[in-house]
C-alpha positions in Angstrom: 84.4 97.4 121.5 85.9 98.8 118.3 89.4 97.6 117.6 91.1 99.0 114.5 94.4 100.0 112.9 94.2 103.5 111.4 96.8 105.1 109.1 96.9 108.1 106.7 97.5 107.4 103.0 98.8 109.8 100.4 95.8 110.9 98.3 97.5 110.0 95.0 98.0 106.4 96.2 94.3 105.5 96.6 94.2 103.5 93.3 97.4 101.8 94.1 95.9 100.7 97.5 92.9 99.3 95.7 95.1 97.0 93.6 96.8 95.4 96.6 97.0 91.6 96.2 95.2 91.1 99.6 92.1 92.8 98.1 92.2 91.0 94.7 89.0 89.2 93.9 87.0 90.9 96.7 84.0 92.9 95.7 84.2 96.3 97.4 81.2 98.3 98.8 81.1 102.0 98.5 79.0 104.7 100.3 79.1 108.4 101.0 79.0 109.1 104.7 77.9 112.4 106.1 78.2 113.0 109.8 77.5 115.8 112.2 79.3 115.9 115.6 77.5 117.5 118.5 78.7 119.2 121.7 77.7 122.0 124.0 79.0 125.6 123.5 81.5 124.9 126.3 82.5 121.5 124.7 81.5 119.5 127.8 81.5 116.2 125.9 85.0 116.8 124.7 86.2 117.4 128.2 84.4 114.2 129.3 86.3 112.2 126.6 83.1 111.4 124.6 82.3 111.9 120.9 78.6 112.1 119.9 77.8 111.8 116.2 74.8 111.5 114.0 75.5 109.8 110.6 73.0 109.8 107.7 72.1 106.2 106.7 69.7 106.4 103.7 66.5 107.9 105.1 67.6 107.4 108.7 70.1 108.8 111.1 72.4 106.6 113.3 73.5 108.1 116.6 76.9 106.9 117.8 78.7 107.5 121.1 82.4 106.8 121.3 84.5 106.9 124.5 88.1 107.9 124.6 90.5 105.5 122.9 92.1 103.0 125.1 95.4 103.0 123.2 97.5 105.0 120.8 97.1 106.2 117.3 97.8 103.1 115.2 95.9 100.6 117.2 92.7 102.0 118.8 90.3 100.4 121.2 87.2 102.4 121.7 83.9 101.5 123.5 81.2 102.4 120.9 77.4 102.4 121.0 75.1 102.9 118.0 71.3 103.3 117.8 68.9 104.7 115.1 67.1 108.0 115.8 64.1 109.6 114.2 65.6 112.9 113.0 68.7 115.1 112.8 68.8 115.7 116.5 70.5 113.7 119.2 68.2 111.6 121.4 70.1 110.6 124.5 67.1 108.7 126.0 67.5 105.9 123.4 71.1 105.2 124.3 72.0 102.2 126.6 72.6 103.2 130.2 76.4 102.7 130.1 76.6 105.1 127.1 74.3 107.7 128.7 76.3 107.7 131.9 79.3 108.9 130.0 77.5 112.1 128.8 77.4 115.0 131.4 73.8 115.1 132.6 73.5 118.9 132.1 74.5 118.9 128.4 71.4 117.5 126.7 69.5 120.7 126.1 72.6 122.6 125.0 73.8 120.2 122.3 74.5 121.8 118.9 76.5 120.9 115.8 80.2 121.4 116.4 81.7 120.2 113.1 80.9 117.7 110.3 82.6 115.1 108.1 81.8 114.0 104.6 83.8 111.3 102.8 83.5 108.4 100.4 84.1 105.0 102.2 85.1 102.0 100.2 85.2 98.7 102.2 86.4 95.1 101.6 85.6 92.2 103.9 88.7 90.1 104.2 88.1 86.6 105.6 91.0 84.3 106.3 91.5 81.4 108.6 88.4 82.1 110.6 89.0 85.8 111.1 87.1 88.7 109.5 88.6 92.1 109.1 86.9 95.0 107.4 89.3 97.1 105.3 88.2 100.7 104.6 89.5 103.5 102.5 88.1 106.9 103.4 88.5 110.0 101.3 86.8 113.4 101.9 87.0 116.2 104.3 86.3 117.6 107.8 84.5 121.0 108.0 84.1 123.5 110.7 83.7 127.3 110.8 84.2 127.7 107.0 87.4 125.7 107.0 88.2 122.2 105.8 90.9 119.6 106.3 91.2 116.6 104.0 90.6 113.0 104.9 92.6 110.2 103.2 93.1 107.2 105.5 92.9 103.5 105.8 91.2 101.6 108.6 91.5 97.9 109.4 88.7 96.9 111.9 88.8 93.5 113.6 85.3 92.0 113.3 86.3 88.5 114.5 89.5 86.8 115.2 92.6 87.7 117.1 94.9 90.8 117.3 97.6 88.7 115.7 95.3 88.3 112.6 94.9 92.0 112.5 98.6 92.8 112.6 99.4 90.0 110.1 97.0 91.5 107.6 98.4 95.0 108.2 101.9 93.8 107.4 100.8 92.3 104.1 98.5 95.1 103.0 100.7 98.0 103.9 104.1 96.6 103.1 104.9 98.9 100.1 102.4 101.7 100.5 103.2 105.4 101.4 101.3 105.3 104.7 102.1 107.5 107.7 100.9 107.9 111.3 97.8 109.9 111.9 97.3 109.5 115.7 94.1 111.7 115.8 90.6 110.4 115.2 88.3 112.3 112.9 86.6 113.7 115.9 89.9 115.0 117.4 90.7 116.7 114.1 87.2 118.2 113.9 87.5 119.6 117.4 90.9 121.1 116.5 89.5 122.7 113.3 86.6 124.1 115.4 89.1 125.7 117.8 88.1 123.6 120.8 91.4 121.6 121.0 94.6 123.5 121.0 97.5 122.2 118.9 100.4 122.8 121.2 103.5 120.9 122.5 102.7 118.2 125.1 105.0 117.1 127.9 105.3 113.6 129.3 102.6 112.3 131.7 103.2 109.1 133.6 100.5 106.6 134.3 99.6 105.5 137.8 101.3 102.1 138.5 100.1 99.4 140.9 103.1 98.3 143.0 101.6 94.8 143.3 100.8 94.3 139.6 103.1 92.4 137.4 106.1 94.4 136.1 105.1 93.5 132.5 101.8 95.4 133.0 103.7 98.4 134.3 106.1 98.3 131.3 103.1 98.4 129.0 101.6 101.4 130.8 104.9 103.2 130.7 105.5 102.5 127.0 102.0 103.6 126.0 102.5 106.9 127.9 105.7 107.4 125.9 103.9 106.7 122.6 101.0 109.0 123.6 103.5 111.9 124.2 105.1 111.3 120.8 101.8 111.1 119.0 100.5 114.2 120.7 103.4 116.3 119.3 103.5 114.7 115.9 100.6 116.7 114.2 101.8 120.1 115.4 105.3 119.6 113.8 104.0 118.1 110.6 101.2 120.7 110.0 103.1 123.9 110.7 105.1 125.7 108.1 107.5 126.9 110.8 106.8 124.5 113.7 107.6 125.3 117.4 111.0 123.7 118.2 109.3 122.2 121.3 107.5 119.6 119.1 110.7 117.9 118.1 112.1 118.2 121.6 109.1 116.5 123.2 109.0 113.8 120.5 112.7 113.1 121.1 112.1 113.0 124.9 109.3 110.5 124.4 111.5 108.2 122.4 114.4 108.5 124.8 112.0 107.6 127.6 110.8 104.6 125.7 114.3 103.5 125.0 115.2 104.0 128.7 112.1 101.8 129.6 113.3 99.0 127.3 116.7 99.2 129.1 115.0 98.4 132.3 113.5 95.2 131.0 116.5 93.2 132.0 115.7 93.8 135.6 112.6 91.7 135.2 114.5 89.0 133.3 113.2 90.0 129.9 115.2 90.7 126.8 114.9 94.1 125.0 112.5 93.9 122.0 113.7 93.6 118.4 112.4 97.1 117.6 114.9 98.9 119.9 117.3 99.3 116.9 114.6 101.2 115.0 114.1 103.5 118.0 117.8 104.5 117.7 117.2 105.3 114.1 114.2 107.5 114.9 116.0 109.3 117.8 118.9 109.9 115.5 116.7 111.6 112.9 115.1 113.8 115.6 118.4 114.6 117.3 119.9 116.4 114.3 116.9 118.7 114.2 116.9 119.2 117.9 120.6 120.1 118.0 120.2 122.8 115.3 117.1 124.1 117.0 119.0 124.6 120.2 122.0 126.2 118.4 119.9 128.7 116.4 117.2 129.6 119.1 119.3 129.4 122.3 123.1 129.3 121.8 123.5 132.0 119.2 121.1 134.5 120.9 122.9 133.9 124.2 126.2 134.7 122.6 124.9 137.6 120.5 123.5 139.5 123.5 127.0 139.5 125.1 128.8 140.9 122.1 129.7 144.5 121.4 129.7 143.8 117.7 127.0 141.1 117.1 127.2 141.5 113.4 130.2 139.1 113.7 127.7 136.3 114.0 125.5 137.2 110.9 127.2 134.9 108.4 127.2 132.0 110.9 123.6 132.6 111.8 122.6 132.5 108.1 124.5 129.3 107.5 123.1 127.7 110.7 119.5 128.6 109.7 119.9 126.9 106.4 121.3 123.8 108.1 118.4 123.9 110.6 115.9 123.9 107.7 117.6 120.9 106.2 117.5 119.1 109.6 113.8 119.9 109.9 113.2 118.5 106.4 115.1 115.3 107.3 113.0 114.9 110.5 109.8 115.5 108.6 110.7 112.9 106.0 111.4 110.3 108.8 108.1 111.1 110.6 106.1 110.8 107.3 107.8 107.5 106.3 106.4 104.0 106.2 109.4 103.0 108.3 107.9 104.8 111.3 104.6 103.1 110.7 106.4 99.7 110.7 108.1 100.6 113.9 104.8 101.6 115.5 103.1 98.5 114.4 105.9 96.4 115.9 105.6 98.2 119.2 101.8 97.9 119.2 102.1 94.2 118.5 104.3 93.6 121.5 102.2 95.7 123.8 99.0 94.1 122.8 100.0 90.9 124.7 101.7 92.0 127.9 103.8 89.5 129.9 102.1 89.0 133.2 104.4 86.3 134.5 107.2 88.6 135.6 108.0 90.0 139.1 105.9 92.6 140.7 106.2 96.3 139.8 107.6 97.1 143.2 110.4 94.5 142.8 111.1 95.7 139.3 111.3 99.3 140.4 113.7 98.6 143.3 116.1 96.4 141.2 116.1 98.9 138.3 116.6 102.1 140.4 119.2 100.5 142.6 121.3 99.6 139.6 120.9 103.0 137.9 121.7 104.7 141.2 124.9 102.7 141.8 126.0 103.4 138.2 125.8 107.2 138.5 127.4 107.2 142.0 130.3 105.1 140.7 130.9 107.5 137.7 130.6 110.6 139.9 132.9 109.4 142.6 135.9 110.8 140.6 134.1 113.8 139.2 137.2 116.1 139.3 139.1 113.6 137.1 136.5 113.1 134.4 137.4 114.1 130.8 134.6 115.3 128.4 133.8 111.8 127.2 133.5 110.5 130.8 131.3 113.5 131.7 129.1 112.6 128.8 128.8 109.0 130.2 127.9 110.5 133.6 125.2 112.7 131.9 123.7 109.6 130.1 123.7 107.7 133.4 121.9 110.7 135.0 119.3 110.6 132.2 118.7 106.9 132.7 118.3 107.3 136.4 116.0 110.3 136.0 113.7 108.6 133.5 113.5 105.5 135.7 112.9 107.6 138.8 110.0 109.4 137.0 108.5 106.1 135.7 108.1 104.8 139.3 107.6 108.2 141.1 103.9 107.4 141.6 104.8 104.6 144.1 106.4 107.2 146.5 105.1 110.6 145.2 106.3 113.0 147.9 109.8 111.6 148.4 110.2 111.1 144.6 109.6 114.8 143.9 112.5 115.9 146.1 114.9 113.3 144.7 114.0 114.0 141.0 114.3 117.8 141.5 117.9 117.4 142.8 118.7 114.9 140.0 117.3 117.3 137.4 119.5 120.1 138.6 122.6 117.9 138.2 121.4 116.7 134.8 120.9 120.3 133.5 124.5 121.2 134.5 125.8 118.1 132.7 123.6 118.9 129.7 125.0 122.4 129.3 128.5 121.0 129.4 127.6 118.5 126.8 126.2 121.3 124.6 129.8 122.5 124.2 130.8 119.3 122.5 127.7 119.2 120.3 128.2 122.8 119.3 131.8 122.1 118.3 130.4 119.6 115.7 127.8 122.0 114.5 130.3 124.7 114.0 132.4 122.4 111.8 129.3 121.7 109.7 128.5 125.4 109.5 132.0 126.3 108.4 131.8 123.7 105.6 128.4 125.0 104.5 129.1 128.7 104.8 132.8 128.8 103.9 135.3 131.4 105.1 132.6 134.0 105.9 131.4 132.0 109.0 134.8 131.3 110.5 135.0 134.5 112.5 131.6 133.9 114.1 132.4 130.3 114.7 135.6 131.3 116.6 133.6 133.8 118.7 131.0 131.2 119.7 133.7 128.5 120.5 135.6 131.0 122.7 132.4 132.1 124.5 131.4 128.5 125.3 134.9 127.6 126.5 134.7 130.4 129.1 131.2 129.4 130.0 132.3 125.8 130.5 134.8 126.8 133.2 131.9 128.4 135.2 129.7 125.4 134.7 132.4 123.0 136.0 132.4 124.8 139.3 128.6 124.6 139.5 128.7 120.9 138.6 130.7 120.2 141.8 128.1 121.8 143.9 125.3 120.0 142.1 127.0 116.7 142.6 127.3 117.3 146.4 123.6 118.1 146.5 122.7 114.9 144.6 124.9 112.8 147.0 122.9 114.1 149.9 119.5 113.3 148.3 117.8 110.2 149.7 116.9 107.5 147.2 113.1 107.7 147.5 112.5 104.0 146.7 114.5 102.7 149.7 
């Protein structure tokens, strides 16, 4: 089992990394590694979650099989098998039985090179207090179909010792380096470069939970699912010159879900972790970009198509597009920052040692859902009297209940679908009403940035949304009645 921490490093910082005090006095080893990854023309191994690689080792070739990672991008746990082969062709027969069983039986004759990697690896063996950790610096490139992507990354592989030792070394080694998250393995990037793995926005996927398992194990599974959603959307946003707005939206959803999950920890008599404050920071950086995305790509087009003279919005649109670019740059800076790496390491450290002494998942689900359900029913009981701030509180309560309901939906799949669908309809209505308040703040920023020229357009948008709000308030009353009739699926 391979257990490692992997992060990207700015290319220009390689020499600075080599001078880190942790590595002082250690003699590094250096080698050039050339690898060819094999798959079928239909990429059967990729679909099976397996990477098959041949790596040149002097006059020999080493064949490696790696199974799908057991955790997220920073801390990876992968079953791995290595064996020498005679030539530059895979030989499945020499693999251990457990590795051979992972490879689809019909793929052997169709295996062909899919992509290759070539990089210089410099390694240091760090021994402290009975633990051994191999620190590696890789610099080179991934190649496929005449294209190439650079490799510049750090790996810390635990050879012996505890996960605590691994995280402690990471804290010391990476404290002041410009490192960033790179959730993809070299194999994943190679498949993307070869066109076998699409780079597209990814929605949330919840794990199957065992109702009788400890609630701590369920929390770990939920948190890892949230992290996986975030990590799946990160590369698409960071690589694209004009990224799809859905990437920021899905990363923000992932972090809101994770924060909602930490809010449920009190129902298993556990305190929220120390890193919750940093989650708020990250959500704040993404929220600015998301708000401007919605304004530019949804709100303005919706208003424009209703106007007889849409040119009235031209100056406002230009100012909003500039502010949107600034918000994207701000989000990009946060996502490329060492601060995000520190947050991810803190989360991984906590999840690496789940608390199995808590109540069962079934008990946790019922306590959490009952509390969230009572909260929204209490706020909605006086729906006609709510002012905008109170409707916002109702919307937040709805989000918290929806996330919790989705986390535990697998315990009662059929009944959960009906309940969540009704709740989602109510939440969408509340979200549209909240957009009015968010848009008012954005219009103020646009007027400051664009000056007098945008005032006419800002007034048009504000008036349009005010009229739309009256219609939505009538719909909200019907949505609330439908939600009141929905049966809580966990009871």
